[in-house]
C-alpha positions as CSV (number, residue, x, y, z in Angstrom):
1,M,123.3,-181.0,-35.5
2,N,120.1,-182.2,-37.3
3,N,117.2,-183.8,-35.4
4,K,118.1,-187.3,-36.4
5,L,121.7,-187.0,-35.2
6,N,120.6,-185.1,-32.1
7,L,118.3,-188.0,-31.2
8,K,121.1,-190.5,-31.7
9,H,123.4,-188.3,-29.5
10,N,120.9,-188.1,-26.7
11,E,120.3,-191.8,-26.7
12,W,124.1,-192.5,-26.8
13,T,124.7,-190.1,-23.9
14,K,122.0,-191.6,-21.7
15,S,123.3,-195.1,-22.2
16,L,126.8,-194.2,-20.8
17,G,125.9,-193.6,-17.2
18,P,127.6,-190.9,-15.1
19,Q,131.1,-192.4,-15.1
20,G,130.9,-193.5,-18.7
21,G,129.8,-190.0,-19.7
22,R,132.6,-188.4,-17.9
23,L,135.1,-190.8,-19.4
24,V,133.9,-190.3,-23.0
25,L,133.7,-186.5,-22.6
26,N,137.3,-186.4,-21.3
27,L,138.6,-188.7,-24.1
28,Y,137.1,-186.5,-26.8
29,E,138.4,-183.4,-25.1
30,R,141.9,-184.9,-25.1
31,N,141.4,-186.1,-28.7
32,H,142.0,-189.7,-27.6
33,P,139.4,-191.8,-29.3
34,I,141.9,-194.7,-28.9
35,F,142.6,-195.2,-25.2
36,R,144.1,-197.6,-22.7
37,L,142.9,-198.9,-19.3
38,A,145.5,-196.8,-17.5
39,E,143.9,-193.6,-19.0
40,V,140.5,-194.7,-17.8
41,Q,141.9,-195.2,-14.3
42,E,143.6,-191.8,-14.4
43,I,140.5,-189.9,-15.6
44,L,138.1,-191.5,-13.2
45,G,140.4,-192.2,-10.3
46,I,139.3,-195.9,-10.1
47,N,141.3,-199.1,-9.8
48,H,142.1,-201.5,-12.6
49,N,139.2,-203.9,-12.1
50,A,136.7,-201.1,-11.9
51,A,138.1,-199.6,-15.1
52,L,138.0,-203.0,-16.8
53,Q,134.4,-203.5,-15.9
54,L,133.4,-200.0,-17.1
55,V,135.1,-200.4,-20.5
56,F,133.6,-203.9,-20.8
57,N,130.2,-202.4,-20.5
58,L,131.0,-199.8,-23.1
59,V,132.1,-202.5,-25.5
60,K,129.0,-204.6,-24.8
61,K,126.8,-201.5,-25.6
62,G,128.6,-200.8,-28.8
63,I,130.1,-197.6,-27.5
64,A,133.7,-198.8,-27.7
65,T,135.5,-201.5,-29.7
66,R,138.3,-203.7,-28.2
67,L,141.4,-203.5,-30.4
68,K,143.6,-205.7,-28.2
69,P,143.8,-206.5,-24.5
70,G,143.9,-203.1,-22.7
71,L,143.4,-201.0,-25.9
72,F,140.1,-199.7,-27.0
73,R,138.5,-197.3,-29.5
74,L,135.4,-195.2,-29.1
75,V,132.7,-195.7,-31.7
76,P,131.5,-192.4,-33.1
77,F,127.9,-191.9,-31.8
78,E,126.6,-191.1,-35.3
79,L,127.3,-194.7,-36.3
80,G,124.8,-196.0,-33.8
81,F,125.0,-198.8,-31.2
82,E,126.2,-202.4,-31.5
83,R,128.6,-201.6,-34.3
84,E,132.3,-202.6,-34.2
85,Y,134.5,-199.8,-35.5
86,L,138.2,-199.7,-36.4
87,G,138.7,-196.2,-37.7
88,N,141.8,-195.3,-39.6
89,P,144.0,-198.4,-39.7
90,Y,147.2,-196.4,-39.8
91,V,146.3,-194.7,-36.5
92,V,145.4,-198.1,-35.0
93,A,148.8,-199.4,-36.2
94,R,150.5,-196.5,-34.4
95,E,148.8,-197.4,-31.1
96,L,149.5,-201.1,-31.5
97,A,153.2,-200.5,-32.1
98,G,154.0,-198.0,-29.3
99,K,156.6,-195.3,-29.3
100,D,159.2,-196.6,-31.8
101,Y,157.7,-197.5,-35.1
102,Y,157.0,-196.4,-38.6
103,L,154.6,-197.4,-41.3
104,S,156.6,-199.3,-43.9
105,H,156.7,-201.5,-47.0
106,G,153.4,-201.8,-48.8
107,S,151.7,-199.3,-46.4
108,A,154.3,-196.7,-47.0
109,F,154.2,-197.3,-50.7
110,D,150.4,-196.6,-50.4
111,L,150.9,-193.5,-48.3
112,H,153.5,-192.1,-50.7
113,Q,151.2,-192.8,-53.6
114,M,153.5,-195.3,-55.2
115,V,151.1,-198.2,-55.8
116,T,148.6,-199.1,-58.5
117,Q,146.9,-201.9,-56.5
118,P,145.1,-201.7,-53.1
119,Q,147.1,-202.7,-50.1
120,L,145.3,-205.2,-47.9
121,I,147.9,-205.6,-45.1
122,I,149.1,-202.8,-42.8
123,F,152.9,-203.1,-42.4
124,V,154.7,-201.5,-39.4
125,T,158.4,-201.6,-38.8
126,T,159.6,-201.6,-35.1
127,P,162.7,-202.6,-33.2
128,R,160.5,-204.8,-31.0
129,L,159.2,-208.3,-31.7
130,I,155.4,-207.9,-32.1
131,R,153.2,-210.7,-33.3
132,P,150.9,-210.1,-36.3
133,R,147.3,-209.3,-35.4
134,T,144.0,-209.2,-37.3
135,I,141.4,-206.7,-36.0
136,L,137.9,-206.5,-37.6
137,G,139.2,-208.1,-40.8
138,T,142.3,-205.9,-41.1
139,E,145.7,-207.6,-40.8
140,F,148.6,-205.8,-39.1
141,K,152.1,-207.2,-39.7
142,F,155.1,-206.0,-37.7
143,V,158.5,-206.2,-39.3
144,R,161.4,-206.2,-36.8
145,C,164.3,-203.8,-37.5
146,K,167.6,-203.6,-35.7
147,A,167.9,-200.4,-33.6
148,I,171.0,-199.3,-35.6
149,D,168.9,-199.5,-38.8
150,F,166.0,-197.4,-37.4
151,F,166.4,-194.3,-39.5
152,G,164.8,-192.5,-42.5
153,I,161.6,-191.7,-40.7
154,T,159.2,-188.7,-41.1
155,E,155.7,-187.8,-40.0
156,I,152.6,-187.1,-42.0
157,W,149.0,-186.2,-41.2
158,V,146.4,-188.9,-42.0
159,D,143.5,-186.8,-41.1
160,K,142.9,-183.4,-39.5
161,N,143.7,-184.6,-36.0
162,E,146.1,-187.5,-36.4
163,K,149.8,-187.8,-37.4
164,I,151.7,-191.0,-37.9
165,K,155.4,-191.9,-38.4
166,I,156.3,-193.3,-41.9
167,S,159.4,-194.1,-43.7
168,D,160.5,-191.2,-46.0
169,L,160.5,-191.8,-49.7
170,E,164.1,-193.1,-49.9
171,R,163.8,-195.4,-47.0
172,T,160.5,-196.7,-48.3
173,L,162.2,-197.8,-51.5
174,L,165.0,-199.5,-49.7
175,D,162.6,-201.4,-47.5
176,G,160.9,-202.5,-50.6
177,L,164.1,-203.6,-52.2
178,K,165.1,-205.5,-49.0
179,E,161.8,-207.3,-48.7
180,P,159.9,-207.0,-52.0
181,N,157.3,-209.7,-50.9
182,Y,155.9,-207.1,-48.3
183,C,155.2,-204.8,-51.2
184,G,153.7,-207.1,-53.8
185,G,157.0,-208.2,-55.3
186,I,159.9,-206.6,-57.1
187,T,157.6,-205.5,-59.9
188,E,155.6,-203.3,-57.5
189,V,158.8,-201.9,-56.1
190,A,160.1,-201.1,-59.6
191,K,156.8,-199.4,-60.5
192,G,157.0,-197.3,-57.3
193,F,160.6,-196.4,-58.2
194,W,159.6,-195.3,-61.6
195,I,156.6,-193.3,-60.4
196,K,158.6,-191.3,-58.0
197,R,161.9,-191.2,-59.9
198,E,161.8,-187.3,-60.3
199,K,161.2,-186.8,-56.6
200,I,163.9,-189.2,-55.2
201,D,167.0,-187.7,-53.6
202,F,169.4,-190.3,-55.1
203,T,172.3,-189.2,-53.0
204,K,170.3,-189.8,-49.9
205,L,169.0,-193.1,-51.4
206,V,172.6,-194.3,-52.0
207,D,173.7,-193.0,-48.5
208,Y,170.9,-195.0,-46.9
209,A,171.7,-198.1,-48.9
210,L,175.3,-198.0,-47.9
211,R,174.3,-197.4,-44.3
212,L,172.0,-200.4,-44.2
213,Q,174.9,-202.6,-45.6
214,V,172.5,-205.2,-47.1
215,G,174.1,-206.6,-50.2
216,A,170.9,-207.6,-51.9
217,V,169.5,-204.0,-51.5
218,I,172.7,-202.5,-53.0
219,R,172.5,-205.0,-56.0
220,R,168.8,-204.4,-56.7
221,L,169.1,-200.6,-56.4
222,G,172.1,-200.4,-58.7
223,F,170.4,-202.6,-61.2
224,L,167.2,-200.5,-61.2
225,M,169.1,-197.2,-61.5
226,E,170.8,-198.4,-64.6
227,L,167.8,-200.2,-66.0
228,Y,165.7,-197.0,-65.8
229,E,168.6,-194.8,-67.0
230,I,169.2,-192.8,-63.9
231,K,172.3,-191.0,-65.2
232,L,174.2,-190.6,-62.0
233,P,177.5,-192.5,-62.5
234,Q,179.1,-191.3,-59.3
235,E,176.2,-192.7,-57.2
236,I,176.1,-195.9,-59.2
237,N,179.8,-196.4,-58.7
238,R,179.5,-195.9,-55.0
239,L,177.1,-198.9,-54.9
240,H,179.1,-201.0,-57.3
241,S,182.3,-200.6,-55.4
242,T,180.9,-202.4,-52.4
243,L,179.8,-205.6,-54.2
244,T,181.1,-209.0,-53.1
245,A,181.2,-212.2,-55.3
246,T,177.9,-213.6,-53.9
247,Y,174.9,-213.6,-56.2
248,Q,171.4,-212.7,-55.0
249,L,167.9,-213.2,-56.6
250,L,166.4,-210.1,-58.1
251,D,163.0,-211.1,-56.6
252,P,163.5,-213.4,-53.5
253,G,159.8,-214.2,-53.5
254,L,160.0,-216.0,-56.9
255,P,161.7,-219.3,-57.8
256,A,165.4,-219.3,-58.6
257,G,166.0,-219.1,-62.4
258,G,167.0,-216.8,-65.2
259,K,170.3,-215.4,-66.3
260,F,173.2,-214.4,-64.0
261,L,174.1,-210.7,-64.3
262,A,177.7,-210.4,-63.4
263,R,177.8,-206.6,-63.2
264,W,175.4,-206.5,-60.2
265,K,175.8,-210.1,-59.0
266,L,172.1,-210.8,-59.5
267,R,170.2,-213.7,-60.8
268,L,167.4,-212.2,-63.0
269,N,164.4,-214.3,-62.1
270,I,162.4,-211.5,-63.7
271,T,163.7,-210.3,-67.0
272,P,164.8,-206.7,-67.6
273,D,162.2,-206.5,-70.4
274,E,159.4,-207.4,-68.0
275,L,160.5,-204.5,-65.7
276,L,160.8,-202.1,-68.6
277,N,157.3,-203.1,-69.9
278,L,155.9,-202.0,-66.6
279,V,156.7,-198.4,-67.3
280,R,156.1,-198.2,-71.0
281,T,152.9,-196.4,-72.0
C-alpha cells in the first residue's frame, strides 16, 4: 500500500471507533460489503436500536451508504470520506430482491452482450411484488413473475467475488419477446436475437416458449425465426401448431398499425424490412 493510501486507511480506521472497526473488519472478512442491520446485531451482540445508531454514524461519516431501510453498503476506504457509493448495481439488485430473483430483460441483454446501446435501468424478475426504487441515480425495476414461470435461470460472476442470478440466453430472449418495452423495443430484441443466433439452443428456446404459454411470445418468436431464416421447420411447426385466431401487435410499445400477417397472427406495426435492415451490413 503506498503512503497516500496508507494515510487514508489510517484516517478511515481511526474514525470508526472500537465497535465500528470491529464491524467493518468482520464484514470485510465475510466478504459482505453489503450488509443488513440483523448482521450488525449478530456481529456485535447489540440490540436493534444500538445497531441502527452505529450504522447511522457510519453513514454520516461517509463510511457506509444507505441503499434502503435496513440495507447498507461499505464505502471503500480509498474513495475517501463523505462520498456516497453504490458499487456494482447488479450486486445491489441481488440484495434488494432477496432469495428468488434473476437479472432480466434489458439488464440480461446487457450481461449476455446482446445490446448495442447502454442500459440505464436495472431489471430484476421476482415472484414477489417489489416497488421500483432509485438509488444514487440508478433505477431498479422489479418485474413480477408467476412462480410456475420461474425457470431458465443461471449464475454468472460479475467480479472476482460476486455472483448473481441471471436468465439464461434462451429465457432472456423470451422475456424480451414478452415485454419488448423493457429491452428498448422489438428492434433491440431482434438485434439481440441476430447477434446470438449461432449460440441459441433453439430446441430449448421453443420448449421454453411452449412452457410459458404466452401467445404473443410464440407468435413473435416464430415470426423472427422465419424472418431471419432459422431453418428448423420442426421447431417452427411446434410453435405454429399452438396458435389461436387472436392477433397480437409485433411491438406492443408502438401504436397499432401496419399489415396483418395471417401466418403468425401478428399485426406488423414494424415492417419486416425494418427488422432486416437492422442486421444488414
